[in-house]
N, C-alpha and C positions, 0 to 999 in steps of 0.2 A: 626570063632573066634568072640566072643561077643564084641561089641563096649564098651569101657570103660564107656562112658556116659550113657549107657542103665541101669546101676546100680543105677542111681540117679532118684529121682522123677521128673515127667514131668516139674513141676514149676522151677526146677533147670536150665532147658534149656531156659526158657523164658527170654527175654530181656526187661527191664523195661523202657528204654529210647529210644525214636525215634529220628532220625536226625532232625526232626522239632522242637524238644525241645531244641536243642543246640543253645543258643544265642551267645555264643563265644566258639569256639572249644578249646581254651586254658583252659577254665574252666573245661574241661573234660579230660585234660591230666594228666597222672601219669607216674612215673618212676619205672621200674622193679628193685626190690632189691633182688629177688631170682628167679632163672630160672623157666620159665613156659612152659609146653608142653601140647598138647591135652590130655595126659595121666597123667599129674602131676600138681597139684595145686601149685602155687608159691606165691610170695608176691610182692606188689607194695607200693610205697609211694604216697598217694593221699591226697591233701589238708592238708599236715602237719602230717598225721597219716599213719600207716602201715595197709594194708588190705591184706587178702588172695585174690588171683586172679586166674582166669581160662581163658583159651582161647579155641576156637574151632579148630583152625588150626595154623600151624607154630610153631616155637620155638622162645621164647622171652628170651633174655639173660639179665643179669644185666646191667643196664645203658640204656637199650632201652626205648624210649619214646613211650607210648601207649595211646590210647583213651579209656576211660571208656564208655562202651555201655550198661551196665545193672548191675543189682545187684540181688543176691539171698541170703537173710539172711546177713551173714557177709562176703560173697564172692562176689567180683566184677568181672564182665565179661569185658575183655579188648580185643582190636584189635590193630594190628600194625598201626602206623601213616602213613606208606608208605614213610617216609623220611629217 
């Protein structure tokens, strides 16, 4: 079975932000407004606006708080906060 993400260009997989760039983790937090799975792009509210969002693993449900770890065009890469 072909991985879902293999259909996207390589730059889609790259993360733009490193943990060293984070001056305050709260600045990188977003709230999931539409379910996100590794196979389905969803939506988050980040800094007062809505963004398309993708994750590499896990299922993120509405209301989950996530960290923004990268961006590809108009899609943010997010990860669970662990809390």
